[in-house]
C-alpha positions in Angstrom: 147.2 129.4 115.9 147.5 127.5 112.7 145.6 124.3 112.1 147.7 121.5 110.6 146.9 119.8 107.3 146.1 116.6 109.2 143.5 118.4 111.3 142.0 120.0 108.2 141.7 116.6 106.5 140.1 115.1 109.6 137.6 118.0 110.0 136.8 117.8 106.3 136.2 114.0 106.4 133.9 114.3 109.5 132.0 117.1 107.8 131.4 115.1 104.7 130.4 112.0 106.7 128.0 114.1 108.9 126.4 115.7 105.8 126.0 112.3 104.1 124.4 110.8 107.3 122.1 113.8 107.6 121.0 113.4 104.0 120.4 109.7 104.3 118.2 110.3 107.4 116.3 113.1 105.7 115.6 110.9 102.7 114.4 108.2 105.1 116.9 105.7 103.8 118.0 105.2 107.3 115.5 105.4 110.2 116.9 106.2 113.6 114.7 105.7 116.6 116.0 107.3 119.6 115.6 105.9 123.2 112.2 107.6 123.5 110.7 105.2 121.0 109.8 101.7 122.2 108.6 98.8 120.2 105.0 98.1 121.0 103.3 94.8 120.4 99.6 94.2 120.2 98.2 91.3 122.0 95.2 90.9 119.7 94.8 87.5 118.2 94.8 87.5 114.4 92.6 85.0 112.5 91.1 84.8 109.1 87.4 85.2 108.5 85.2 84.8 105.4 83.7 88.2 104.5 80.9 88.9 102.0 81.5 92.2 100.1 78.3 93.6 98.6 78.2 96.1 95.7 75.7 97.3 93.0 76.6 96.3 89.4 74.4 95.4 86.4 71.3 96.6 88.1 71.6 94.1 91.0 73.5 93.5 94.2 76.6 91.4 93.7 78.3 89.4 96.4 82.0 88.7 96.5 83.5 86.5 99.2 87.0 87.1 100.5 89.2 85.9 103.4 90.2 88.8 105.6 92.3 89.3 108.6 90.1 89.3 111.7 91.4 90.7 115.0 89.8 91.5 118.4 89.5 95.2 117.5 86.3 96.3 115.8 87.8 99.5 114.4 90.6 97.6 112.7 88.2 95.0 111.3 85.9 97.7 109.8 89.0 99.5 108.4 90.2 96.3 106.7 86.7 95.5 105.3 86.1 99.1 104.0 89.5 99.1 102.2 88.8 95.6 100.7 85.4 96.8 99.4 86.9 100.1 98.0 89.6 98.1 96.3 87.0 95.7 94.8 84.9 98.7 93.6 88.0 100.1 91.9 88.8 96.8 90.2 85.2 96.4 89.0 85.3 99.9 87.5 82.6 101.3 89.8 84.8 104.0 91.2 87.4 105.7 89.0 90.2 106.2 91.5 91.8 104.3 94.3 90.2 105.4 97.6 91.2 104.3 101.1 89.7 104.6 104.5 92.1 106.7 106.5 90.5 106.3 109.9 87.7 104.3 111.4 86.3 105.1 114.8 83.5 103.4 116.7 81.6 105.2 119.5 81.7 103.9 123.0 78.3 102.2 122.8 79.4 100.6 119.5 76.2 101.7 117.8 77.8 104.2 115.4 80.9 104.1 113.2 82.8 107.0 111.7 84.7 106.4 108.5 87.1 109.0 107.0 88.2 108.5 103.4 91.4 110.0 101.9 89.2 111.6 99.1 85.6 111.7 98.0 84.4 108.3 97.1 82.4 109.6 94.1 82.5 112.4 91.6 80.4 115.5 92.2 78.4 115.0 89.0 77.8 111.3 89.5 74.1 110.2 89.5 72.5 110.1 92.9 71.7 106.4 92.5 75.4 105.7 92.0 76.3 107.7 95.1 73.7 106.0 97.3 74.6 102.5 96.1 78.2 103.1 97.0 77.4 104.1 100.6 74.7 101.4 100.8 77.4 98.9 99.7 79.5 99.9 102.7 76.5 99.6 105.1 75.3 96.3 103.6 78.8 94.8 103.9 79.4 95.9 107.5 75.8 95.2 108.8 76.1 91.4 109.1 79.4 91.7 111.0 78.6 94.4 113.6 75.4 95.5 115.2 75.9 99.2 114.2 72.9 101.5 113.8 74.6 104.3 111.8 77.7 105.0 109.8 79.0 108.5 109.4 81.1 109.3 106.3 84.0 111.8 106.3 86.6 113.0 103.8 90.0 113.9 105.4 88.2 114.0 108.8 85.6 116.6 107.6 82.0 115.6 106.9 81.4 114.3 103.4 79.6 117.1 101.5 77.6 116.5 98.4 74.9 118.6 96.7 72.7 115.5 96.2 72.9 113.4 99.3 72.9 114.4 103.0 75.9 112.9 104.9 75.6 115.3 107.8 73.6 112.6 109.6 74.6 108.9 109.9 73.5 106.4 107.3 71.3 103.7 108.8 72.8 100.3 108.6 
């Protein structure tokens, strides 16, 4: 059985279009959500709140006030605040690379927070005082907002390891 030229052209065109569509989806230029995905909405109320960000510079604690999104979710709020502070530390030249908090989790009793960064917040050979001031800045910024007792620090969901400071236990707030 021979295929006519018309059928060959049709098959060729559909093949090219299918390949182009597949390429576009693979490159994420077109996002297709099948029926298993549903749009979810959060019922939390968003407001703005004045937040004080504390950091150590020029041998004293500095205070920078910002307006931040504030929702009814403690984990999201601490996530926003941590990333605001890390951005400020980068802009002030205290840290040399952009660092973000990937995940923030609060235990059920809301006494401890667990913050996971995308990379180490300080260099291995940084002075101990610089390292402790950075972690203290996070604790000092979060303390007035939430009654946490400890904050645990992680890098890519693994405990933050450093030869100078012990992050295996939570830092008191």
